[in-house]
BATOR-424716 format. One record per residue: residue number from 1; chain; z, x, y of N, C-alpha, C, O in turn. Coordinates in pm, whole numbers. Example, Ala and Ser with C-alpha at 12.3 -4.5 7.8 and 13.67 -1.06 7.14 Angstrom:
BEGIN
     k   c     n_up   n_east   n_north    ca_up   ca_east   ca_north     c_up   c_east   c_north     o_up   o_east   o_north
     1   A      780     1319      -569      780      1230       -450      780     1320      -330      846     1424      -332
     2   A      708     1285      -225      714      1367       -106      787     1290         3      804     1341       114
//
This chain:
BEGIN
     k   c     n_up   n_east   n_north    ca_up   ca_east   ca_north     c_up   c_east   c_north     o_up   o_east   o_north
     1   A     4194    -7352     -3412     4328     -7245      -3322     4318    -7324     -3198     4204    -7368     -3187
     2   A     4405    -7362     -3088     4352     -7438      -2953     4422    -7355     -2879     4539    -7318     -2889
     3   A     4343    -7330     -2805     4367     -7255      -2652     4458    -7286     -2575     4422    -7380     -2505
     4   A     4586    -7245     -2547     4668     -7285      -2486     4681    -7215     -2376     4695    -7093     -2391
     5   A     4681    -7263     -2252     4701     -7208      -2137     4876    -7213     -2087     4964    -7284     -2137
     6   A     4886    -7144     -2009     5025     -7117      -1994     5011    -7132     -1844     4927    -7061     -1788
     7   A     5120    -7259     -1739     5104     -7228      -1610     5124    -7097     -1562     5181    -7004     -1620
     8   A     5063    -7099     -1432     5137     -7014      -1337     5143    -7055     -1195     5066    -7137     -1146
     9   A     5242    -6990     -1127     5253     -7045      -1013     5117    -7028      -929     5020    -6960      -963
    10   A     5133    -7113      -794     5022     -7098       -712     5011    -7040      -607     4922    -7053      -522
    11   A     5145    -6940      -605     5116     -6835       -487     5030    -6736      -590     4930    -6671      -560
    12   A     5073    -6741      -675     4985     -6592       -805     4832    -6630      -787     4756    -6548      -736
    13   A     4782    -6770      -833     4646     -6820       -794     4581    -6766      -686     4476    -6702      -694
    14   A     4677    -6805      -524     4605     -6742       -436     4539    -6649      -393     4437    -6630      -328
    15   A     4673    -6556      -476     4672     -6382       -427     4507    -6347      -507     4394    -6324      -464
    16   A     4563    -6357      -630     4417     -6354       -707     4292    -6426      -636     4189    -6358      -639
    17   A     4283    -6533      -582     4159     -6602       -556     4076    -6527      -421     3956    -6520      -392
    18   A     4187    -6482      -362     4136     -6414       -230     4100    -6265      -225     4029    -6204      -144
    19   A     4178    -6216      -350     4130     -6071       -411     4002    -6023      -445     3944    -5915      -430
    20   A     3967    -6160      -506     3844     -6133       -581     3687    -6172      -535     3573    -6144      -571
    21   A     3745    -6245      -444     3626     -6290       -302     3612    -6203      -186     3508    -6211      -121
    22   A     3721    -6105      -143     3696     -6030        -71     3549    -5959         4     3461    -5924       -76
    23   A     3538    -5951        63     3405     -5942        158     3399    -5821       202     3470    -5834       302
    24   A     3349    -5651       202     3339     -5572        263     3182    -5545       342     3076    -5589       297
    25   A     3189    -5492       423     3027     -5499        513     3011    -5359       447     3096    -5271       432
    26   A     2862    -5362       406     2762     -5274        361     2789    -5104       429     2832    -5140       539
    27   A     2791    -4988       433     2788     -4874        505     2621    -4822       496     2559    -4804       392
    28   A     2570    -4806       631     2471     -4773        590     2433    -4640       506     2519    -4556       480
    29   A     2302    -4627       467     2305     -4480        442     2293    -4348       500     2220    -4343       599
    30   A     2337    -4260       467     2352     -4123        565     2220    -4068       597     2175    -3971       536
    31   A     2169    -4117       674     2005     -4076        732     2033    -3975       822     1969    -3870       839
    32   A     2154    -4022       892     2137     -3965       1071     2139    -3772      1022     2105    -3704      1119
    33   A     2169    -3699       910     2167     -3574        894     2025    -3475       864     1986    -3358       871
    34   A     1973    -3634       818     1786     -3614        785     1734    -3589       941     1694    -3480       983
    35   A     1743    -3707      1015     1737     -3747       1115     1772    -3613      1249     1717    -3606      1359
    36   A     1842    -3552      1213     1893     -3462       1334     1816    -3309      1290     1779    -3224      1370
    37   A     1801    -3300      1101     1740     -3198       1097     1608    -3185      1125     1562    -3072      1142
    38   A     1521    -3306      1136     1351     -3318       1208     1360    -3313      1364     1266    -3274      1434
    39   A     1483    -3355      1414     1455     -3329       1532     1480    -3195      1614     1434    -3173      1726
    40   A     1585    -3083      1520     1605     -2950       1546     1448    -2887      1511     1390    -2808      1585
    41   A     1402    -2932      1401     1293     -2884       1345     1154    -2904      1446     1064    -2821      1436
    42   A     1143    -3003      1531     1061     -3036       1660     1099    -2964      1766     1024    -2897      1837
    43   A     1243    -2979      1779     1276     -2846       1919     1190    -2733      1892     1089    -2709      1958
    44   A     1242    -2650      1771     1222     -2542       1750     1031    -2476      1746      991    -2369      1792
    45   A      945    -2588      1675      826     -2618       1740      808    -2605      1867      781    -2491      1902
    46   A      816    -2702      1968      784     -2673       2088      853    -2581      2089      805    -2523      1991
    47   A      961    -2496      2135      966     -2380       2171      878    -2256      2128      814    -2190      2210
    48   A      880    -2237      2022      793     -2158       1973      673    -2135      1996      622    -2024      1983
    49   A      607    -2252      2038      462     -2327       2110      448    -2297      2247      332    -2290      2286
    50   A      546    -2276      2338      605     -2275       2470      561    -2082      2486      491    -2025      2571
    51   A      612    -2045      2405      659     -1937       2420      535    -1878      2383      489    -1797      2464
    52   A      463    -1903      2268      340     -1820       2224      238    -1828      2353      165    -1730      2372
    53   A      231    -1963      2457      138     -2010       2504      205    -1895      2665      113    -1839      2723
    54   A      296    -1879      2702      352     -1804       2789      298    -1668      2741      211    -1626      2816
    55   A      327    -1588      2637      263     -1497       2623      132    -1445      2602      102    -1326      2599
    56   A       46    -1554      2586     -121     -1561       2612     -150    -1538      2757     -207    -1438      2801
    57   A     -108    -1633      2825      -76     -1657       2970      -74    -1515      3039     -171    -1454      3085
    58   A       53    -1476      3037       73     -1399       3053       39    -1260      3053       82    -1187      3142
    59   A      -39    -1214      2954     -108     -1105       2839       16    -1004      2839       44     -914      2917
    60   A       76    -1048      2731      220     -1019       2699      203     -893      2571      230     -774      2554
    61   A      111    -1060      2469       62      -970       2358      -50     -863      2340     -156     -862      2403
    62   A       -7     -770      2241      -96      -652       2225     -217     -708      2162     -215     -766      2054
    63   A     -349     -683      2250     -488      -718       2250     -539     -843      2318     -657     -878      2308
    64   A     -440     -915      2392     -435     -1020       2462     -529     -990      2592     -477     -910      2670
    65   A     -663    -1042      2630     -668      -967       2761     -709    -1130      2871     -765    -1116      2980
    66   A     -680    -1233      2832     -598     -1314       2933     -534    -1332      3014     -418    -1369      3000
    67   A     -607    -1304      3165     -533     -1255       3285     -517    -1143      3271     -395    -1123      3271
    68   A     -570    -1052      3258     -623      -896       3256     -675     -850      3379     -679     -952      3447
    69   A     -706     -782      3429     -740      -720       3519     -809     -625      3512     -763     -512      3509
    70   A    -1007     -666      3506    -1077      -559       3437    -1098     -462      3559    -1094     -508      3674
    71   A    -1124     -315      3534    -1140      -264       3672    -1294     -201      3693    -1363     -142      3609
    72   A    -1313     -221      3780    -1443      -195       3834    -1473      -79      3775    -1399       18      3754
    73   A    -1614      -98      3744    -1714        30       3677    -1686      167      3795    -1691      287      3766
    74   A    -1660      113      3923    -1680       251       4043    -1569      279      4039    -1555      395      4079
    75   A    -1444      217      4000    -1341       307       4015    -1314      398      3879    -1366      366      3772
    76   A    -1203      554      3897    -1193       616       3800    -1068      531      3747     -998      447      3804
    77   A    -1067      599      3581     -977       518       3524     -928      630      3412    -1010      679      3334
    78   A     -816      659      3413     -739       742       3338     -705      667      3178     -625      575      3195
    79   A     -741      680      3048     -701       613       2957     -660      682      2824     -731      754      2753
    80   A     -537      648      2805     -406       724       2757     -443      698      2601     -465      583      2564
    81   A     -448      778      2535     -477       754       2356     -333      775      2304     -234      813      2367
    82   A     -347      736      2152     -259       709       2090     -210      905      2037      -98      956      2044
    83   A     -318      956      1997     -331      1093       1952     -259     1193      2095     -200     1297      2066
    84   A     -268     1165      2198     -187      1252       2322     -333     1281      2408     -317     1333      2519
    85   A     -411     1265      2383     -571      1328       2430     -596     1169      2586     -577     1050      2561
    86   A     -625     1205      2678     -618      1210       2825     -792     1191      2833     -849     1299      2821
    87   A     -860     1101      2846     -972      1069       2894    -1051      976      3047    -1090      862      3070
    88   A    -1044     1077      3105    -1094       993       3277    -1226      969      3287    -1310     1060      3286
    89   A    -1256      827      3299    -1407       817       3374    -1392      676      3454    -1299      625      3516
    90   A    -1554      627      3420    -1538       471       3493    -1595      373      3373    -1694      394      3303
    91   A    -1490      241      3369    -1468       166       3260    -1618       87      3320    -1648       63      3437
    92   A    -1699       55      3187    -1866        35       3169    -1821     -140      3105    -1866     -241      3159
    93   A    -1746     -143      3009    -1745      -250       2954    -1572     -256      2894    -1516     -148      2876
    94   A    -1489     -400      2865    -1373      -419       2820    -1354     -519      2766    -1390     -615      2835
    95   A    -1298     -555      2636    -1217      -701       2580    -1091     -637      2538    -1027     -544      2587
    96   A    -1073     -714      2430     -937      -726       2389     -982     -598      2242     -894     -540      2178
    97   A    -1105     -582      2220    -1171      -458       2077    -1161     -367      2111    -1095     -298      2032
    98   A    -1205     -297      2228    -1288      -217       2303    -1257     -192      2435    -1232     -288      2507
    99   A    -1252      -36      2497    -1314       -13       2636    -1372       71      2611    -1347      161      2530
   100   A    -1493       49      2701    -1645       143       2686    -1598      218      2806    -1517      167      2885
   101   A    -1654      361      2826    -1646       432       2946    -1748      548      2944    -1772      612      2842
   102   A    -1819      577      3086    -1897       673       3104    -1840      765      3206    -1726      765      3253
   103   A    -1959      856      3233    -1906       931       3316    -1761      991      3284    -1659      972      3350
   104   A    -1772     1049      3195    -1605      1118       3129    -1606     1208      3150    -1707     1277      3145
   105   A    -1469     1257      3193    -1441      1394       3178    -1270     1421      3078    -1224     1322      3021
   106   A    -1212     1524      3071    -1055      1536       2956    -1052     1688      3030    -1140     1763      3073
   107   A     -896     1692      3022     -849      1794       3056     -825     1928      2889     -777     1894      2781
   108   A     -850     1996      2905     -845      2126       2810     -719     2260      2842     -707     2329      2943
   109   A     -654     2261      2740     -545      2380       2780     -588     2549      2766     -607     2602      2657
   110   A     -600     2624      2902     -688      2752       2859     -573     2843      2901     -498     2836      2999
   111   A     -580     2962      2765     -502      3012       2806     -558     3152      2896     -637     3232      2846
   112   A     -518     3164      2998     -601      3284       3063     -495     3405      3069     -377     3376      3089
   113   A     -537     3558      3049     -449      3662       3032     -412     3735      3192     -503     3778      3264
   114   A     -301     3741      3224     -308      3715       3381     -289     3879      3394     -353     3916      3493
   115   A     -215     4002      3322     -247      4132       3312     -202     4168      3187     -125     4106      3113
   116   A     -279     4322      3161     -225      4365       3023     -119     4531      3079     -137     4596      3182
   117   A      -45     4551      3002       69      4672       3044       74     4743      2920       61     4676      2818
   118   A       91     4871      2910      106      4931       2875      261     4986      2814      294     5097      2856
   119   A      359     4918      2718      496      4893       2704      529     5022      2565      530     4985      2447
   120   A      556     5175      2607      641      5229       2455      513     5259      2363      532     5286      2245
   121   A      368     5253      2420      260      5318       2384      190     5134      2271       90     5132      2199
   122   A      255     5051      2289      192      4948       2252      111     4874      2400      145     4910      2513
   123   A       34     4798      2384      -24      4723       2436      -17     4569      2489      -94     4485      2444
   124   A       63     4543      2569      102      4416       2581       39     4328      2692       28     4360      2810
   125   A        5     4228      2645      -40      4137       2731      -13     4019      2764      -16     3951      2662
   126   A       18     3942      2873      120      3764       2902      -33     3685      2982     -113     3713      3071
   127   A      -14     3605      2911      -97      3512       2949      -47     3401      3021       73     3384      3039
   128   A     -139     3321      3063      -77      3164       3131     -175     3081      3088     -293     3114      3074
   129   A     -107     2919      3056     -197      2848       3009     -189     2760      3136     -105     2765      3225
   130   A     -324     2656      3122     -386      2655       3258     -475     2530      3225     -556     2532      3133
   131   A     -456     2424      3302     -522      2285       3282     -683     2284      3324     -718     2310      3439
   132   A     -756     2258      3242     -933      2283       3323     -947     2130      3275     -889     2079      3179
   133   A    -1043     2066      3372    -1133      1995       3333    -1303     1990      3260    -1385     2077      3288
   134   A    -1320     1929      3210    -1440      1968       3097    -1482     1803      3099    -1432     1696      3065
   135   A    -1610     1853      3164    -1709      1716       3143    -1780     1716      3019    -1839     1808      2962
   136   A    -1761     1565      2978    -1789      1550       2838    -1938     1516      2803    -2010     1445      2873
   137   A    -1968     1565      2703    -2104      1621       2721    -2184     1774      2680    -2290     1789      2618
   138   A    -2099     1868      2733    -2087      1996       2705    -2032     2081      2574    -2056     2201      2574
   139   A    -1970     2031      2479    -1927      2023       2388    -2065     2062      2271    -2178     2013      2281
   140   A    -2026     2154      2174    -2099      2182       2076    -2209     2055      1986    -2329     2040      1961
   141   A    -2116     2005      1969    -2216      1888       1920    -2248     1775      1974    -2263     1668      1915
   142   A    -2266     1807      2148    -2382      1767       2258    -2362     1563      2257    -2444     1471      2253
   143   A    -2217     1570      2262    -2207      1414       2271    -2272     1341      2422    -2292     1420      2514
   144   A    -2295     1237      2438    -2353      1178       2561    -2268     1168      2619    -2157     1202      2578
   145   A    -2296     1096      2785    -2168      1091       2855    -2130      942      2855    -2134      872      2956
   146   A    -2082      889      2704    -2053       726       2713    -1962      759      2591    -1973      850      2510
   147   A    -1851      642      2600    -1786       639       2483    -1702      499      2483    -1656      437      2579
   148   A    -1699      471      2347    -1629       334       2276    -1518      383      2245    -1510      484      2174
   149   A    -1425      327      2287    -1272       364       2212    -1192      232      2149    -1128      171      2235
   150   A    -1184      185      2035    -1122       103       1980     -968      106      2076     -917      209      2121
   151   A     -902      -59      2094     -818       -63       2165     -688      -25      2097     -573      -19      2138
   152   A     -729       -8      2012     -583       -15       1887     -506      137      1939     -392      177      1959
   153   A     -638      189      1945     -593       375       1972     -535      339      2129     -431      398      2159
   154   A     -569      285      2189     -547       316       2362     -367      254      2385     -331      136      2385
   155   A     -283      374      2401     -163       331       2467     -188      238      2611     -162      118      2613
   156   A     -240      307      2725     -242       249       2858     -360      338      2963     -387      458      2953
   157   A     -413      245      3057     -495       254       3111     -465      281      3252     -376      210      3300
   158   A     -526      376      3334     -425       368       3463     -567      361      3580     -672      416      3546
   159   A     -560      308      3681     -650       318       3789     -634      465      3890     -551      486      3979
   160   A     -704      523      3858     -705       664       3991     -701      683      4109     -816      718      4137
   161   A     -629      683      4221     -631       684       4348     -754      797      4379     -763      896      4306
   162   A     -845      776      4490     -936       853       4570     -895      988      4593     -974     1082      4588
   163   A     -766      999      4619     -703      1138       4634     -629     1206      4544     -570     1310      4573
   164   A     -625     1139      4403     -564      1202       4290     -674     1320      4264     -797     1327      4274
   165   A     -537     1436      4212     -577      1587       4181     -732     1574      4109     -838     1622      4150
   166   A     -710     1502      4004     -785      1487       3926     -926     1421      3979     -988     1404      3874
   167   A     -982     1391      4050    -1038      1265       4146    -1106     1371      4200    -1223     1403      4179
   168   A    -1005     1437      4288    -1074      1558       4379    -1140     1703      4291    -1218     1786      4338
   169   A    -1079     1700      4145    -1141      1790       4046    -1315     1727      4034    -1426     1774      4060
   170   A    -1279     1638      3996    -1410      1514       3939    -1534     1604      4069    -1622     1690      4062
   171   A    -1471     1521      4178    -1590      1541       4268    -1624     1658      4317    -1724     1670      4388
   172   A    -1526     1787      4275    -1596      1886       4281    -1685     1983      4217    -1767     2060      4267
   173   A    -1645     1960      4069    -1704      1971       3996    -1874     1888      4000    -1962     1960      3953
   174   A    -1916     1768      4045    -2003      1672       4091    -2090     1773      4181    -2208     1802      4164
   175   A    -1999     1822      4283    -2078      1923       4426    -2138     2028      4346    -2259     2024      4327
   176   A    -2063     2130      4294    -2111      2263       4213    -2207     2245      4160    -2312     2294      4203
   177   A    -2202     2146      4017    -2329      2072       3972    -2487     2075      4034    -2596     2124      4005
   178   A    -2436     2003      4121    -2534      1919       4210    -2578     2068      4299    -2697     2070      4268
   179   A    -2568     2134      4348    -2559      2253       4433    -2646     2343      4412    -2694     2409      4504
   180   A    -2697     2367      4228    -2803      2407       4186    -2885     2389      4147    -2969     2474      4116
   181   A    -2898     2207      4124    -2992      2145       4118    -3050     2119      4237    -3167     2085      4223
   182   A    -3004     2124      4375    -3045      2096       4479    -3136     2256      4551    -3232     2263      4629
   183   A    -3058     2359      4487    -3176      2470       4519    -3298     2501      4442    -3383     2569      4500
   184   A    -3319     2465      4334    -3379      2464       4218    -3525     2380      4274    -3638     2429      4279
   185   A    -3481     2228      4316    -3553      2165       4397    -3636     2186      4547    -3751     2157      4580
   186   A    -3524     2249      4620    -3610      2336       4724    -3671     2428      4704    -3751     2444      4796
   187   A    -3683     2537      4596    -3723      2607       4535    -3867     2580      4536    -3948     2635      4610
   188   A    -3899     2470      4429    -4014      2404       4359    -4103     2343      4513    -4224     2327      4531
   189   A    -3992     2320      4600    -4079      2239       4718    -4140     2324      4827    -4231     2279      4896
   190   A    -4089     2455      4845    -4109      2561       4922    -4099     2692      4868    -4004     2768      4888
   191   A    -4211     2720      4789    -4269      2832       4708    -4246     2939      4808    -4266     2904      4924
   192   A    -4196     3104      4785    -4237      3193       4896    -4320     3273      4874    -4357     3349      4963
//
């Protein structure tokens, strides 16, 4: 059997040839989304790194001592602890983990009786709470006059002015403690 070809008009052949050979430019792969994601991640890393550096430099992070002012050991300092206790002393050492104090005092609440009265056959007494400055070392367990405190337990430290009531009370305590010692020394030097 012979293949018989039917003639076609030329216009159809021209349309067919242009359609089959049409050239389309290839579209680039969608890599711009991945590039934008990489750039965004790099920007976030740079911003976080800058923030971390600033926090370290300006001593904002807990436990960071860079840029912190270490109080001189001649200055009286108040150390406030997380348990509510406050110690007054001179800082001998301080770093990001601990603070060491010596020549330490603390406050203690003492109930002092005001007066005793008899009301309706009953004895009634009223008391007043008073804060007393106590020198560390006079307690029953006899601690030494030095203390190292974990910085995780420290809320804040404050340098005390020389005219503060606490520093004045400490100076008065030292004068009173020095007076009997001076008298005893005088008596040993000048026996009667």
